[in-house]
TIPAZA-304412 format. One line per field, with one value per residue (C-alpha): residue number from 1; x, y, z. Coordinates in Angstrom, 2 decimals. Example, Ala and Ser with C-alpha at 12.3 -4.5 7.8 and 13.67 -1.06 7.14 Angstrom:
<sites>
nr	c(1 | 2)
c1	c(12.30 | 13.67)
c2	c(-4.50 | -1.06)
c3	c(7.80 | 7.14)
</sites>
This chain:
<sites>
nr	c(1 | 2 | 3 | 4 | 5 | 6 | 7 | 8 | 9 | 10 | 11 | 12 | 13 | 14 | 15 | 16 | 17 | 18 | 19 | 20 | 21 | 22 | 23 | 24 | 25 | 26 | 27 | 28 | 29 | 30 | 31 | 32 | 33 | 34 | 35 | 36 | 37 | 38 | 39 | 40 | 41 | 42 | 43 | 44 | 45 | 46 | 47 | 48 | 49 | 50 | 51 | 52 | 53 | 54 | 55 | 56 | 57 | 58 | 59 | 60 | 61 | 62 | 63 | 64 | 65 | 66 | 67 | 68 | 69 | 70 | 71 | 72 | 73 | 74 | 75 | 76 | 77 | 78 | 79 | 80 | 81 | 82 | 83 | 84 | 85 | 86 | 87 | 88 | 89 | 90 | 91 | 92 | 93 | 94 | 95 | 96 | 97 | 98 | 99 | 100 | 101 | 102 | 103 | 104 | 105 | 106 | 107 | 108 | 109 | 110 | 111 | 112 | 113 | 114 | 115 | 116 | 117 | 118 | 119 | 120 | 121 | 122 | 123 | 124 | 125 | 126 | 127 | 128 | 129 | 130 | 131 | 132 | 133 | 134 | 135 | 136 | 137 | 138 | 139 | 140 | 141 | 142 | 143 | 144 | 145 | 146 | 147 | 148 | 149 | 150 | 151 | 152 | 153 | 154 | 155 | 156 | 157 | 158 | 159 | 160 | 161 | 162 | 163 | 164 | 165 | 166 | 167 | 168 | 169 | 170 | 171 | 172 | 173 | 174 | 175 | 176 | 177 | 178 | 179 | 180 | 181 | 182 | 183 | 184 | 185 | 186 | 187 | 188 | 189 | 190 | 191 | 192 | 193 | 194 | 195 | 196 | 197 | 198 | 199 | 200 | 201 | 202 | 203 | 204 | 205 | 206 | 207 | 208 | 209 | 210 | 211 | 212 | 213 | 214 | 215 | 216 | 217 | 218 | 219 | 220 | 221 | 222 | 223 | 224 | 225 | 226 | 227 | 228 | 229 | 230 | 231 | 232 | 233 | 234 | 235 | 236 | 237 | 238 | 239 | 240 | 241 | 242 | 243 | 244 | 245 | 246 | 247 | 248 | 249 | 250 | 251 | 252 | 253 | 254 | 255 | 256 | 257 | 258 | 259 | 260 | 261 | 262 | 263 | 264 | 265 | 266 | 267 | 268 | 269 | 270 | 271 | 272 | 273 | 274 | 275 | 276 | 277 | 278 | 279 | 280 | 281 | 282 | 283 | 284 | 285 | 286 | 287 | 288 | 289 | 290 | 291 | 292 | 293 | 294 | 295 | 296 | 297 | 298 | 299 | 300 | 301 | 302 | 303 | 304 | 305 | 306 | 307 | 308 | 309 | 310 | 311 | 312 | 313 | 314 | 315 | 316 | 317 | 318 | 319 | 320 | 321 | 322 | 323 | 324 | 325 | 326 | 327 | 328 | 329 | 330 | 331 | 332 | 333 | 334 | 335 | 336 | 337 | 338 | 339 | 340 | 341 | 342 | 343 | 344 | 345 | 346 | 347 | 348 | 349 | 350 | 351 | 352 | 353 | 354 | 355 | 356 | 357 | 358 | 359 | 360 | 361 | 362 | 363 | 364 | 365 | 366 | 367 | 368)
c1	c(159.86 | 161.79 | 163.24 | 159.95 | 157.89 | 161.30 | 160.53 | 156.58 | 157.59 | 159.87 | 157.54 | 154.95 | 157.52 | 158.29 | 154.48 | 154.51 | 157.59 | 159.38 | 162.86 | 162.89 | 159.74 | 159.89 | 158.27 | 157.25 | 153.97 | 154.98 | 152.80 | 154.11 | 157.36 | 157.14 | 155.46 | 158.27 | 161.26 | 159.84 | 161.31 | 158.70 | 160.68 | 158.81 | 161.79 | 162.58 | 162.20 | 162.66 | 164.13 | 163.62 | 165.36 | 165.73 | 169.14 | 168.92 | 166.96 | 167.52 | 166.29 | 167.01 | 167.10 | 168.28 | 170.94 | 167.80 | 167.33 | 170.84 | 170.74 | 166.95 | 166.92 | 170.29 | 168.48 | 164.64 | 165.67 | 167.60 | 168.36 | 168.59 | 171.65 | 171.25 | 171.54 | 172.73 | 171.42 | 171.16 | 167.28 | 165.69 | 163.69 | 165.26 | 168.89 | 166.96 | 165.23 | 169.13 | 170.89 | 168.22 | 167.88 | 171.61 | 170.82 | 168.37 | 169.35 | 169.24 | 166.29 | 165.00 | 160.91 | 160.69 | 157.50 | 156.32 | 153.60 | 151.58 | 149.09 | 151.08 | 153.57 | 153.29 | 153.14 | 156.67 | 157.92 | 156.78 | 158.21 | 161.81 | 161.84 | 160.66 | 163.44 | 165.96 | 164.81 | 164.72 | 168.77 | 170.40 | 171.53 | 170.26 | 171.32 | 167.98 | 165.62 | 163.88 | 159.93 | 158.24 | 154.99 | 152.80 | 152.84 | 150.61 | 148.78 | 151.79 | 152.47 | 149.10 | 147.66 | 150.02 | 149.56 | 145.36 | 146.33 | 147.77 | 150.46 | 150.20 | 152.60 | 150.21 | 147.17 | 148.88 | 149.88 | 146.25 | 144.71 | 146.54 | 144.95 | 141.44 | 141.41 | 142.87 | 139.88 | 137.71 | 139.09 | 138.20 | 134.98 | 133.95 | 135.77 | 133.82 | 130.53 | 131.42 | 132.09 | 129.78 | 127.13 | 124.53 | 126.48 | 129.48 | 130.56 | 131.79 | 135.15 | 135.70 | 134.39 | 136.60 | 139.99 | 138.90 | 138.60 | 142.10 | 144.05 | 142.54 | 143.58 | 147.19 | 147.80 | 146.65 | 148.98 | 148.41 | 150.98 | 148.91 | 145.20 | 144.46 | 142.18 | 140.54 | 137.97 | 134.89 | 131.89 | 128.76 | 125.99 | 122.02 | 121.50 | 125.57 | 125.73 | 123.76 | 127.47 | 129.64 | 132.69 | 132.02 | 134.16 | 133.76 | 132.13 | 132.36 | 128.56 | 126.63 | 125.63 | 121.81 | 119.32 | 117.19 | 119.50 | 122.05 | 125.54 | 127.65 | 131.64 | 134.14 | 137.64 | 140.56 | 144.08 | 147.53 | 149.87 | 153.42 | 152.42 | 148.87 | 145.92 | 142.09 | 138.24 | 135.38 | 131.84 | 129.04 | 126.21 | 124.87 | 121.93 | 121.48 | 118.92 | 115.59 | 115.44 | 113.25 | 111.10 | 112.74 | 115.93 | 114.63 | 113.88 | 117.07 | 119.64 | 117.69 | 117.75 | 121.87 | 122.27 | 119.98 | 122.41 | 125.49 | 124.63 | 123.24 | 126.38 | 128.66 | 126.98 | 126.41 | 129.89 | 131.96 | 135.58 | 135.41 | 132.98 | 133.67 | 133.76 | 130.00 | 128.67 | 129.71 | 128.77 | 124.90 | 123.91 | 123.81 | 122.47 | 119.55 | 118.90 | 118.79 | 116.76 | 113.82 | 113.72 | 112.96 | 115.93 | 118.04 | 118.17 | 119.99 | 122.88 | 125.63 | 128.74 | 130.53 | 129.82 | 133.47 | 137.19 | 140.79 | 142.71 | 146.35 | 149.07 | 146.53 | 143.23 | 141.33 | 142.94 | 142.35 | 139.71 | 136.83 | 133.75 | 131.73 | 129.81 | 132.66 | 135.11 | 135.45 | 138.10 | 137.95 | 137.84 | 140.26 | 141.64 | 143.70 | 141.83 | 141.02 | 138.33 | 135.36 | 132.06 | 130.27 | 126.40 | 124.72 | 121.40 | 122.33 | 118.86 | 119.14 | 117.98 | 117.38 | 120.80 | 122.34 | 123.23 | 126.53 | 127.79 | 131.43 | 133.25 | 136.82 | 136.83 | 138.72 | 137.95 | 139.00 | 138.23 | 136.10 | 133.65 | 133.99 | 135.23 | 134.52 | 138.02 | 136.15 | 133.99 | 132.57 | 128.75 | 126.04 | 123.31 | 120.95 | 119.38 | 120.18 | 123.64 | 122.88 | 120.88 | 123.07 | 120.82 | 122.00)
c2	c(173.24 | 169.33 | 169.32 | 169.54 | 166.86 | 164.51 | 165.24 | 164.57 | 161.50 | 160.18 | 160.20 | 158.42 | 155.79 | 155.42 | 155.21 | 152.23 | 151.03 | 151.24 | 151.60 | 152.45 | 153.74 | 153.42 | 156.29 | 155.32 | 157.25 | 160.32 | 162.52 | 161.56 | 161.60 | 165.49 | 165.94 | 164.94 | 166.03 | 168.31 | 166.43 | 166.52 | 164.23 | 161.29 | 158.22 | 158.20 | 156.05 | 157.42 | 155.51 | 157.07 | 155.93 | 157.62 | 158.83 | 159.42 | 160.05 | 158.82 | 159.24 | 157.30 | 158.20 | 157.99 | 160.06 | 162.16 | 164.02 | 163.50 | 167.30 | 168.37 | 165.88 | 167.88 | 170.93 | 169.91 | 167.77 | 169.53 | 166.81 | 163.74 | 161.80 | 161.00 | 157.51 | 157.81 | 154.92 | 153.58 | 154.14 | 150.88 | 149.88 | 146.99 | 149.06 | 151.43 | 148.76 | 147.57 | 150.43 | 150.66 | 147.39 | 147.53 | 150.19 | 148.11 | 146.67 | 142.98 | 142.72 | 145.58 | 146.98 | 148.13 | 149.95 | 150.31 | 152.07 | 148.63 | 150.85 | 152.38 | 150.37 | 148.97 | 144.78 | 145.40 | 147.02 | 144.35 | 141.77 | 143.55 | 143.90 | 140.21 | 139.26 | 141.47 | 140.54 | 136.75 | 136.91 | 138.56 | 136.70 | 138.16 | 137.16 | 138.09 | 138.83 | 142.11 | 142.18 | 144.27 | 145.91 | 147.76 | 151.35 | 153.59 | 155.85 | 157.40 | 160.16 | 159.96 | 160.61 | 163.50 | 164.73 | 165.86 | 168.52 | 171.76 | 173.80 | 177.53 | 177.37 | 174.71 | 176.93 | 180.06 | 177.82 | 176.38 | 179.83 | 180.70 | 177.86 | 178.79 | 182.39 | 181.07 | 179.00 | 181.89 | 183.76 | 181.08 | 180.42 | 184.24 | 184.11 | 181.18 | 182.90 | 185.80 | 184.13 | 181.35 | 181.78 | 179.40 | 177.81 | 177.38 | 173.96 | 172.14 | 171.42 | 175.49 | 176.99 | 173.99 | 175.11 | 178.80 | 178.34 | 176.29 | 179.30 | 181.31 | 180.11 | 179.58 | 183.11 | 184.15 | 182.27 | 178.33 | 176.53 | 173.08 | 171.83 | 169.79 | 167.56 | 167.93 | 170.73 | 169.10 | 171.31 | 169.42 | 170.74 | 169.46 | 165.68 | 165.17 | 166.79 | 163.57 | 162.17 | 163.21 | 162.95 | 163.86 | 164.90 | 167.78 | 167.16 | 169.28 | 169.72 | 173.09 | 174.54 | 175.03 | 177.73 | 176.31 | 173.75 | 173.42 | 173.44 | 171.93 | 173.17 | 171.70 | 173.26 | 172.85 | 174.26 | 173.40 | 176.23 | 175.72 | 171.74 | 172.07 | 172.05 | 173.59 | 172.18 | 174.23 | 173.29 | 175.50 | 174.74 | 177.61 | 178.00 | 179.26 | 181.37 | 181.85 | 178.54 | 176.29 | 175.11 | 171.69 | 173.29 | 175.96 | 172.60 | 170.38 | 173.54 | 174.30 | 170.93 | 170.79 | 174.06 | 174.03 | 170.26 | 172.12 | 175.19 | 172.49 | 170.67 | 173.34 | 175.18 | 171.98 | 169.70 | 169.80 | 168.88 | 165.34 | 164.16 | 161.27 | 161.63 | 159.31 | 161.73 | 164.95 | 163.04 | 162.24 | 165.56 | 166.33 | 163.09 | 163.49 | 166.72 | 165.17 | 162.16 | 164.10 | 166.29 | 163.31 | 163.22 | 160.84 | 158.06 | 160.58 | 161.35 | 158.28 | 159.77 | 161.19 | 164.19 | 165.46 | 164.38 | 166.05 | 168.35 | 169.34 | 167.76 | 165.74 | 166.75 | 163.93 | 162.77 | 161.93 | 162.84 | 161.30 | 162.61 | 159.25 | 156.47 | 154.15 | 156.92 | 156.33 | 159.41 | 162.16 | 165.20 | 167.55 | 171.33 | 172.26 | 169.43 | 171.20 | 168.82 | 169.95 | 169.77 | 168.93 | 167.29 | 166.84 | 165.31 | 163.68 | 162.80 | 160.72 | 161.82 | 165.55 | 166.41 | 167.61 | 169.71 | 169.75 | 172.72 | 172.49 | 174.26 | 173.61 | 174.20 | 174.35 | 173.26 | 175.80 | 176.36 | 173.66 | 174.82 | 174.33 | 177.72 | 177.76 | 178.54 | 179.19 | 182.12 | 181.99 | 183.00 | 180.72 | 181.72 | 183.79 | 181.98 | 184.34 | 183.44 | 180.03 | 181.57 | 183.09 | 184.99 | 185.39)
c3	c(89.52 | 88.62 | 91.71 | 93.81 | 91.51 | 92.13 | 95.75 | 95.63 | 93.59 | 96.12 | 98.94 | 96.82 | 96.54 | 100.33 | 101.10 | 98.37 | 99.71 | 96.00 | 95.84 | 91.81 | 89.45 | 86.19 | 83.93 | 80.71 | 80.12 | 77.49 | 79.60 | 83.26 | 81.48 | 80.69 | 83.97 | 85.99 | 83.88 | 81.51 | 78.46 | 75.41 | 73.11 | 71.57 | 72.82 | 76.55 | 79.21 | 83.09 | 86.31 | 89.44 | 92.49 | 96.27 | 95.17 | 91.24 | 88.19 | 84.90 | 81.27 | 78.83 | 75.16 | 71.93 | 69.96 | 68.70 | 71.68 | 74.17 | 73.46 | 74.30 | 77.27 | 78.68 | 78.49 | 78.93 | 82.46 | 85.10 | 87.58 | 85.68 | 84.54 | 80.58 | 79.70 | 76.10 | 74.16 | 70.30 | 70.51 | 69.90 | 73.14 | 74.19 | 74.53 | 76.74 | 78.94 | 79.01 | 80.15 | 83.17 | 84.50 | 84.78 | 87.28 | 89.58 | 92.77 | 93.75 | 96.26 | 95.45 | 95.20 | 91.67 | 90.39 | 86.82 | 85.18 | 84.16 | 83.00 | 80.33 | 79.31 | 75.67 | 74.72 | 73.17 | 76.30 | 78.34 | 76.36 | 76.35 | 79.84 | 80.59 | 78.08 | 79.79 | 83.26 | 82.87 | 81.04 | 83.90 | 86.86 | 90.15 | 93.80 | 95.10 | 92.10 | 92.41 | 93.31 | 90.17 | 91.54 | 89.67 | 90.24 | 87.39 | 90.40 | 91.64 | 89.22 | 88.01 | 91.02 | 91.46 | 88.30 | 89.36 | 91.30 | 89.56 | 91.32 | 90.67 | 87.83 | 85.68 | 86.64 | 84.82 | 81.65 | 81.62 | 82.04 | 78.65 | 76.96 | 78.69 | 77.21 | 73.75 | 73.43 | 74.60 | 72.26 | 69.45 | 70.44 | 69.98 | 66.31 | 65.56 | 66.93 | 64.74 | 61.76 | 61.23 | 58.51 | 56.41 | 54.12 | 55.24 | 55.53 | 58.95 | 57.42 | 56.46 | 59.68 | 62.26 | 59.73 | 60.47 | 64.03 | 64.00 | 61.72 | 64.19 | 67.43 | 66.20 | 64.79 | 68.18 | 70.43 | 70.48 | 69.96 | 68.42 | 68.72 | 72.16 | 69.81 | 66.55 | 66.38 | 66.03 | 64.10 | 63.97 | 62.12 | 62.43 | 62.86 | 62.68 | 66.06 | 67.57 | 67.28 | 70.59 | 68.78 | 65.07 | 62.53 | 60.51 | 56.91 | 53.82 | 54.42 | 54.76 | 57.77 | 57.68 | 58.88 | 61.47 | 62.78 | 65.90 | 65.65 | 68.44 | 68.39 | 70.53 | 70.22 | 72.29 | 72.36 | 73.73 | 75.19 | 76.98 | 77.07 | 78.44 | 77.47 | 76.92 | 76.29 | 75.51 | 73.80 | 73.10 | 70.42 | 68.36 | 66.49 | 63.23 | 62.72 | 65.35 | 67.50 | 67.43 | 70.59 | 70.59 | 70.60 | 73.16 | 75.46 | 74.97 | 75.54 | 78.78 | 79.92 | 79.30 | 80.44 | 84.03 | 84.24 | 83.88 | 86.27 | 88.71 | 88.56 | 88.99 | 91.74 | 93.70 | 92.93 | 95.80 | 97.56 | 99.00 | 96.31 | 94.44 | 90.55 | 90.48 | 93.07 | 90.92 | 87.56 | 88.92 | 89.52 | 86.22 | 85.02 | 87.62 | 86.07 | 82.79 | 83.84 | 85.78 | 82.58 | 80.53 | 78.48 | 80.50 | 77.99 | 75.37 | 77.78 | 77.70 | 78.31 | 82.01 | 83.15 | 82.69 | 82.54 | 83.63 | 81.86 | 82.14 | 80.14 | 78.52 | 77.06 | 78.85 | 82.02 | 85.84 | 87.51 | 85.52 | 86.27 | 85.36 | 87.00 | 86.91 | 89.24 | 92.79 | 92.80 | 95.43 | 94.13 | 95.13 | 95.32 | 92.44 | 90.22 | 86.91 | 85.36 | 82.71 | 83.38 | 79.91 | 80.17 | 76.62 | 75.21 | 71.63 | 69.78 | 66.85 | 63.54 | 65.04 | 66.58 | 70.31 | 72.32 | 75.11 | 77.36 | 78.19 | 80.45 | 82.07 | 85.73 | 89.09 | 92.45 | 94.53 | 98.04 | 97.99 | 95.33 | 91.29 | 89.54 | 85.92 | 83.74 | 80.43 | 80.21 | 76.89 | 77.04 | 77.32 | 80.14 | 77.86 | 75.08 | 72.77 | 73.30 | 71.36 | 68.73 | 65.63 | 63.19 | 59.43)
</sites>
């Protein structure tokens, strides 16, 4: 797997006329090498690949990174930079992940590069998009891992549906969900579980409170897990008791927008065009002012990665892309409804990977 990915990266480097590529983003580092340690930098050339890390991770790097030469360094980022700069040849084209370089790393590299003697100074070229582009299309191995995470998320949402009741606090429900998924195969959470009852549901990224859930209100639950390095992301909105007319109305708006997006999004569309499918439905149904975020985002090693389905995205959606479709309506002093599924672009169309019920309005209702 690592060998194949190195070959793909080198092909992209050749297209960009790069002799070297510095990888500093932790998720890109994991994708290309398999390394899961918290500290390390990778340098890829046409013939070699290096991973530089400190003594905490020497054994781990040797085990996880076949095809990479381990560069043993003393731990400071300056030392890592020094060790790798020495492998760069005069006059070469050197790509670096400009969008993922910290200020400290940038300063270290600038100082080291300026202190060295070059007969022909290398050309330093921004190249954040090289691995990012490759990561968007998931291979079969990645899809297998993603499905493990998806299945546990679906099971966690089912568990939430079974145990939720008036009087339970948001924190308690979040804890029970988290406990369940960890006990049933998740390595960790892909993000902190969101449980937001009543008016609190108007906050898309609400944090669970020590506040009791009340009958006659909606409850937004947004959760995900990580399994073998890959993430899931799933949202459902329930109602405690018989749904009000207002809840039915808003729920129908969001569900219609999501179903329309899943049906109509196709390979070859931009992220903007995909977003507009759902956004136009919500606007036509009178709630356009209350849908403020993008329709979705890629999911893989990171729970939020490319491609983005948003007004600012010109990324072309392709087969193999995995992303969420998650329209929402958020009304101040009332609450919110969001429905999110993790989806795969396959044979030019969208297929939902998550299977938690949503199509029958009764699924969005919980009787005490």
